[in-house]
C-alpha positions as semicolon CSV with decimal commas, in nm:
position;residue;x (nm);y (nm);z (nm)
1;D;2,560;4,275;-3,937
2;D;2,789;4,435;-3,677
3;L;2,928;4,102;-3,552
4;T;3,142;4,142;-3,241
5;L;3,261;3,813;-3,098
6;E;3,566;3,717;-2,895
7;I;3,663;3,350;-2,908
8;H;3,895;3,242;-2,631
9;D;4,217;3,053;-2,685
10;E;4,166;2,673;-2,687
11;E;3,787;2,689;-2,655
12;F;3,529;2,497;-2,858
13;M;3,302;2,773;-2,989
14;V;2,989;2,667;-3,175
15;L;2,806;2,909;-3,404
16;L;2,444;2,793;-3,391
17;G;2,150;2,908;-3,599
18;P;1,907;2,818;-3,878
19;S;2,009;2,780;-4,244
20;G;2,095;3,110;-4,410
21;C;2,146;3,304;-4,086
22;G;2,510;3,395;-4,156
23;K;2,707;3,144;-3,950
24;T;2,899;2,993;-4,246
25;T;2,967;3,344;-4,378
26;A;3,118;3,435;-4,038
27;L;3,335;3,123;-4,049
28;R;3,448;3,196;-4,406
29;M;3,548;3,547;-4,299
30;V;3,775;3,403;-4,029
31;A;3,920;3,165;-4,289
32;G;3,985;3,448;-4,535
33;L;3,747;3,308;-4,797
34;E;3,519;3,614;-4,766
35;T;3,639;3,974;-4,735
36;I;3,508;4,172;-4,439
37;T;3,355;4,511;-4,521
38;E;3,464;4,688;-4,203
39;G;3,607;4,634;-3,857
40;T;3,900;4,425;-3,741
41;L;3,957;4,051;-3,754
42;R;4,229;3,919;-3,523
43;I;4,372;3,570;-3,487
44;G;4,575;3,575;-3,168
45;D;4,750;3,913;-3,156
46;R;4,764;3,947;-3,534
47;V;4,524;4,157;-3,741
48;V;4,449;3,942;-4,047
49;N;4,214;4,169;-4,246
50;D;4,457;4,179;-4,540
51;V;4,626;3,841;-4,482
52;E;4,556;3,578;-4,748
53;A;4,370;3,262;-4,644
54;K;4,679;3,041;-4,688
55;D;4,882;3,261;-4,450
56;R;4,629;3,280;-4,165
57;N;4,742;2,959;-3,993
58;V;4,389;2,815;-3,974
59;S;4,247;2,493;-4,120
60;M;3,893;2,443;-4,247
61;V;3,683;2,127;-4,267
62;F;3,395;2,158;-4,513
63;Q;3,056;1,988;-4,513
64;S;3,153;1,807;-4,836
65;Y;3,499;1,708;-4,695
66;A;3,651;1,841;-5,023
67;L;3,902;1,555;-5,062
68;Y;4,106;1,507;-5,380
69;P;3,952;1,196;-5,544
70;H;4,266;1,106;-5,746
71;M;4,495;1,112;-5,440
72;T;4,553;0,848;-5,174
73;V;4,461;0,913;-4,811
74;F;4,831;0,980;-4,741
75;K;4,854;1,238;-5,022
76;N;4,526;1,404;-4,918
77;I;4,646;1,449;-4,560
78;E;4,985;1,569;-4,681
79;S;4,844;1,825;-4,928
80;P;4,841;2,134;-4,698
81;L;5,203;2,069;-4,601
82;V;5,317;2,063;-4,964
83;A;5,154;2,394;-5,054
84;R;5,216;2,607;-4,745
85;R;5,492;2,740;-4,530
86;I;5,438;2,583;-4,188
87;P;5,535;2,720;-3,844
88;V;5,797;2,489;-3,691
89;E;5,854;2,476;-3,316
90;G;6,172;2,657;-3,212
91;E;6,205;2,840;-3,547
92;L;6,110;3,203;-3,602
93;E;5,989;3,191;-3,963
94;P;5,739;2,943;-4,114
95;R;5,899;2,733;-4,390
96;K;5,831;2,451;-4,635
97;L;5,874;2,115;-4,460
98;T;6,111;1,844;-4,586
99;K;5,969;1,516;-4,718
100;P;6,058;1,320;-4,397
101;E;5,906;1,598;-4,181
102;R;5,588;1,583;-4,387
103;A;5,567;1,204;-4,360
104;E;5,614;1,220;-3,983
105;R;5,331;1,470;-3,945
106;V;5,100;1,277;-4,179
107;H;5,149;0,955;-3,981
108;A;5,096;1,135;-3,649
109;A;4,767;1,290;-3,773
110;A;4,654;0,958;-3,923
111;Q;4,728;0,775;-3,599
112;T;4,534;1,032;-3,397
113;L;4,228;0,963;-3,614
114;G;4,273;0,586;-3,656
115;L;4,350;0,593;-4,029
116;G;4,671;0,385;-4,023
117;E;4,530;0,100;-4,235
118;L;4,383;0,326;-4,503
119;M;4,680;0,532;-4,617
120;D;4,704;0,382;-4,969
121;R;4,332;0,398;-5,047
122;K;4,156;0,661;-5,254
123;P;3,856;0,852;-5,109
124;G;3,617;0,661;-5,339
125;A;3,698;0,338;-5,153
126;L;3,616;0,487;-4,810
127;S;3,293;0,512;-4,611
128;G;3,146;0,852;-4,520
129;G;3,285;0,829;-4,169
130;Q;3,632;0,741;-4,296
131;R;3,629;1,029;-4,547
132;Q;3,526;1,258;-4,264
133;R;3,826;1,146;-4,056
134;V;4,061;1,201;-4,352
135;A;3,929;1,558;-4,380
136;L;3,995;1,606;-4,007
137;A;4,345;1,458;-4,034
138;R;4,420;1,694;-4,322
139;A;4,306;1,984;-4,103
140;I;4,518;1,892;-3,800
141;V;4,836;1,801;-3,991
142;A;4,952;2,164;-4,021
143;R;4,893;2,220;-3,645
144;P;4,706;2,546;-3,704
145;A;4,613;2,817;-3,452
146;A;4,243;2,741;-3,506
147;F;4,020;2,476;-3,665
148;L;3,715;2,597;-3,855
149;M;3,444;2,337;-3,914
150;D;3,137;2,390;-4,128
151;E;2,869;2,130;-4,042
152;P;3,122;1,848;-4,082
153;L;2,888;1,577;-3,950
154;S;2,578;1,653;-4,154
155;N;2,652;1,383;-4,415
156;L;2,681;1,104;-4,156
157;D;2,401;0,880;-4,031
158;A;2,265;0,942;-3,680
159;K;2,465;0,671;-3,502
160;L;2,795;0,770;-3,662
161;R;2,719;1,136;-3,598
162;A;2,676;1,073;-3,224
163;Q;2,999;0,874;-3,211
164;T;3,196;1,135;-3,411
165;R;3,076;1,414;-3,178
166;I;3,242;1,233;-2,889
167;E;3,558;1,183;-3,097
168;L;3,569;1,552;-3,187
169;V;3,536;1,661;-2,823
170;D;3,816;1,418;-2,737
171;L;4,027;1,551;-3,027
172;H;3,975;1,906;-2,904
173;K;4,100;1,809;-2,557
174;R;4,405;1,632;-2,696
175;L;4,505;1,906;-2,942
176;A;4,434;2,193;-2,699
177;T;4,358;2,423;-2,994
178;T;4,074;2,664;-3,069
179;F;3,778;2,509;-3,253
180;I;3,510;2,718;-3,427
181;Y;3,226;2,492;-3,532
182;V;2,915;2,578;-3,735
183;T;2,590;2,381;-3,697
184;H;2,212;2,423;-3,701
185;D;2,177;2,118;-3,472
186;Q;2,106;2,223;-3,113
187;V;2,193;1,884;-2,964
188;E;2,529;1,895;-3,141
189;A;2,596;2,244;-3,005
190;M;2,497;2,150;-2,649
191;T;2,704;1,831;-2,640
192;M;3,023;1,977;-2,789
193;A;3,062;2,346;-2,718
194;T;3,255;2,526;-2,446
195;R;3,040;2,825;-2,545
196;I;2,764;2,877;-2,801
197;A;2,705;3,187;-3,015
198;I;2,348;3,205;-3,147
199;I;2,309;3,378;-3,483
200;N;1,980;3,463;-3,652
201;D;1,900;3,691;-3,949
202;G;2,265;3,790;-3,983
203;R;2,295;3,911;-3,624
204;L;2,457;3,768;-3,314
205;Q;2,173;3,713;-3,065
206;Q;2,344;3,568;-2,760
207;V;2,673;3,412;-2,644
208;G;2,715;3,188;-2,343
């Protein structure tokens, strides 16, 4: 209800609140998966109210990872590059990448997340932590303007969750891109965020 929130360029913004408070809905609105009823939604200088999800230049990581079970790790990471027009440095218009360009980006993303050995495996042969990293690699491969993450660590055990938090903070530093991250876990929010937005009962309570 009447959400007004400015997220700074390259910051790690965490939306924190109990289940059902509206934080995932807010994230899905940024992604273009939910339609906003009024107001203005901007990504950078661009108003994206009527821009389709695929053209918003954002990537989303879901709680379930949402990997394609019949595809190898390589193909999963490559999938956004096959479907979308991608902004290319030094070129004005986004375009479909060539096969060698796609392969180069896939290997770069896989290397960033330590997936080099696993490229020919299917998701079913991977651990939860490995699947999680494939989902992250798939998100970073298109080099989007913002990463949207919906409780991406909730399926991991406590030890792996703590380790992945550190990896995500490190990834954020290396990519120097805006992260918007949804969680109900206060420790997670406090250890990762540049700023935290607290949401409860569908309203923004506090940002800081």
